[in-house]
C-alpha positions, 0 to 999 in steps of 0.5 A: 512514534518517533516523538513518543520514543524521544520524549519518553527518553527525556528529550525535548521534542517539537513535532512539525506537520505541513497540514492544518492538523496532525495524522490526516493520512492515518485518519484516511487509513481508518476510513473503512475501519482502522486495520492496525496490524495482522495476527499471522505468526511473526515470521510469516508477517515479516516475509510480506516485506519481500525484497526489503525483508532483511531491513524491515525484519529487525524493526518488526522484531523490536516492535511488531504486531504484539507490541503494537496491540499492547501500545493501543491497549495502553491508549485505552483501546481494545482490539479484535481480530477479524476472520481474515486475521486483520486486527482492528480497534474495537470500534473500528475508528481511527479518529478516537485513537488519534485524539487520545494519542495526540493528548498523550504526546502533548501531556508528555511535553511534545510541542506540535506545530501545524501548517509548517512545511519543511523546505530543507536547510539554510546555509547555516544548517538550520531547518527551514519552514514555510508557514502562513505567516512567513518563513521559520528557522529552527535549530535542532540537535537531531531531526527525524524525517517522516515525510511520507511517499507520494500517494494522496498528496492532498493529505501532505505526502507530496514527495517534495522532500525528494530533491531536498535529500537528493541535493544533499547526496542521499540515494532515493529510489524512484517513487512508484505506485504500490497497492495500485489498480491497473489499466487494461487494454481492450482486445478489440481495440489493440493499443487503446486503454480501458474497457469498451463503452458498453462494458464500463458503463454497465459494470464500472464499480462492480465487484468480481467474486469469487475469483482467483488471479494468477500471474507469472512474471518473466522472471518466473515468480508466480502469484496466485490467490483467490479473492475479489477485485473491482472493475473501474472505468479504465481497468481493475483495482481492489484487494486481490489486484493490490496483492499482485501489484508489485510484480505486475507493476515491475513486469509492465516496467520491464516488458511494457505490459503484463498478462494476468489470468482470472479463474471465474470458477475457482471452486470448480476443476477444469474437467467439470467446467468442460463437461458443463459447458459442452452439455447440449443447450438445445434452444437456450441462448449461450448466456442462459446455458452458461448461467444454468450449467455453471452459474456464470452471469452478470459481470463474470459473463460480461468479462468473457464477452469483453475479452474473448473473440466471438469465435471462442464461444463456438468451441466449448472446450476453448470457452471452458479453458477461458472461464478457468484462465481468462487472460487480461492484458494490463498496460499501466499502473494507476498514477502514484497520487491515487494509489494506496501507498508507494514503493521506492524512497530513501535507500536503506544503503544510505542509512545505518542500522538506527536509520540515520543518513550516513552522510548527514549525522543526526538526520534520521528517516522513517515511515513510507519515505523509506524504500520498502513496500508491503501489501494492505492488511495491517503491514503498511501501518505496522512497519510505519509505527516500527520504523518511527519508533526505531528512528526516535530510539536511534536519534535518542541514542545518537544525542546521548553519544553527542553529549547533548542533554534533554 
């Protein structure tokens, strides 16, 4: 996006990528269907960026969901809006769109260089690149850095840029997991992460749905939403968990753990659950009784067995309350390399309104390497597009101010 903004403004543009081909993380984002953006009203959309809403809002007002959809149309791709409000290309795929985009960039005059890993500046302030055939030095009038966060490092975003910029005196907030899964602590083995062998061997990889997740942080902030998640070998992940992940992650950092509560029957009120659980079961087993009276079975029933003490099943009202608010103790976010995105990065306080590093005139930053985070649902990609465009336009304006010709 930065290259596109610059070349459309008349600049001569070289685009460097450390990988053998361009846009590998973009392709990963489209693996299950390329969720470009979201159709909710712009002000609601902007509110998804939480603590960094003031910094992200101007970028999205200049290039938000509507402009991104128009951009896709200009590339020859129609979009559709799913029942959840998420917006996808009509064929759901990332690769055709990326190919068309790269073709347009090349036709516009952008020179693309792959297998060029940026390693900083030399003493003469030339850009240094490591390539398979040796080192390369580049003299640039302006630079836009879009080096990514630290998730999925095998695709190029390995955060190798962090010490480079910190050496230059740029403030960088520590990179942390975002949109991530978490490890649980087994209540039967306090201090030990993960599910019991019996539970994970039977249910790892299975979804839990429908379910409502509630989390209240020690700061009083409350999250509550209905959806689904997936049981993993050591904990939980999936869309519902990702949506709550920022608050849960921060609570673990502060307190050492976080407790979420699961409502296994989100469409039932507590009184109804109590009534059905307390109904005489006769000769039925408790599992059969719960299934016949409440519909609880399979993984939901197993979660109760995994997380409750045996004596809790002897008290119908206690069991009913657990069905409506089952506590799950989470002890750690999954490692940053395997999560969807990262929080942290170059502090906006180190940048001006054009995304130029204040201490490094002519150097701009964009994308996930900036200190912001957002939930999945099109918000991540939209802000990356918007910040790339803003950095490109900022670099173009700065070049003109310096009297640099195209």
